[in-house]
N, C-alpha and C positions, 0 to 999 in steps of 0.2 A: 956392596954397602946398604942397598935397600933389603936384601936378604938378612943381613945382621940387625938391623933396627926392627924389623919383623919378629924374629927370633927374640930379642931383647924385650919388644913389647909384650909377646906371649908369655915369657917368663915372669914379668912383672905382673900382668894379670893373674897368673897361677898363683903366684906369691900372694896377692892381696885376697884372692878367694879362699886360699888355706889359712891364712890369719884372721880371717874374717868372724871366726868362731861359728859360722854357719847360721841360717836364717831360720826362723820357727816354721815347723812343717805346715803347708797348707791344710785349709780344712779338707776333710776326707781323706786324709793321708792314711795308708795303712798303720795299724800298731804294731810296736814291737811285742812279740808273743814271748812271754816268759811263763813257766811252769815251775812251781815250787810244790815238793812233796814234803808234809809235816808228819811228825809222829812223836811220840814220847822221847825226849824232849829235844828236837831238832828239827831245823830246816834243812833242807837237801835240794839246791844248793844253798848254803847259808849265805854267800854273797853273790850279789847280782849287780850287773853294769848295764845301764840304760843312757840315751843320749837325751840332752835337754831339749825341750821344745818338741819334742815327738812324743805322740801318745804311747802308752803301755797298756798292753792287756795282760794282767797277771792272773793266773789260774792257779789256785790253791788246792791242792789234793790233798785230804786228810787220810792218812794210811794207818792212824793211830786209833786208839781205843776209846779216846775222849774227845770232847769239843777243843779245837785250837785255833788262834787266828794269826794274823800278820798285821802288823800295826807300827806307824811311825807317828811320833806324837807332834813334832815340828816339821814342816817339810813345804816350801811355798809350791804350790800345786794349782791347775785349773782342770775344768772337764772331769771332776770325779763323779763316777758311778760305780756303786757297789751292786752286786748279785749275789748276797750272801745268805745264811740261814741262821746264824747262831743268834744267841740271845743272851750270854753270859755277863755276869758283872764284871766289869772292868778292873776290878781290884783296886777302885777308888781313884784311879787316875782321871786325868781331865780327857774329853774326848779328843782323840787322835785325829789329825789333819788327814792320815789314811788308815783305812781299817777294813779288813776282810775277815770274815770267820767262817768255818765250815765245820758241821757236825762229824762225828767219827764215821769213815767209810764214804762221806761225802765229797763233793768238790763245791769251789764258788769262784766267781770272778771279781776282779776290782781293774776298773779302767781309769786311768788318769794320766795328765801330761805334767811331769815337772818342768818347772820354769826358772830354776837356779841349780848350777852344776853345786856339787859338794858330795861328801859322805854321810850318811844319814844311819842312825841306829834302828834295828828292827827289832822287835821283842813282842813274844806272845804275852797278851794281857789278861788271859785266863790266870786266876789266883794261884802263885806259887810256881808259875811256868817259867816265868823270867828268871827267878832266883835260882830255879833248878838248870839255868844254863839254855833256855830256849830264846837265843838272840841270833841276829845276824846282821847284815850290813847290805844296804843300798847305795851303789855308787852312780852318781849322775855325772857325765861327762859333756 
């Protein structure tokens, strides 16, 4: 009987942990590494998945012949740090919550922690690039 109760308790505990949605990662936790290659006019991969509450280190590698960026207009995030080197006009858009740009042949990094699960549209804000199909998706689970 005691063995059955122990197994039942263990199963309930595992079930509660699985349904809790996970806790935010502790300070200093290692970041999820994501590398995106860009060129005229696409992201590779176009869709990426990350975990809510865990830091993300995104490296943007520009394989194209002109400057490109990776931007999300509205997304709840904390701890945003960009190490990019672009300086283009973002086509009259409002300042994105997440943005990193890289000159042709260069790389840049963006570190952030998403705070809400959801699906977010990514687009290049260089004039005409989004309209040419340079869009992607960030899925936060």
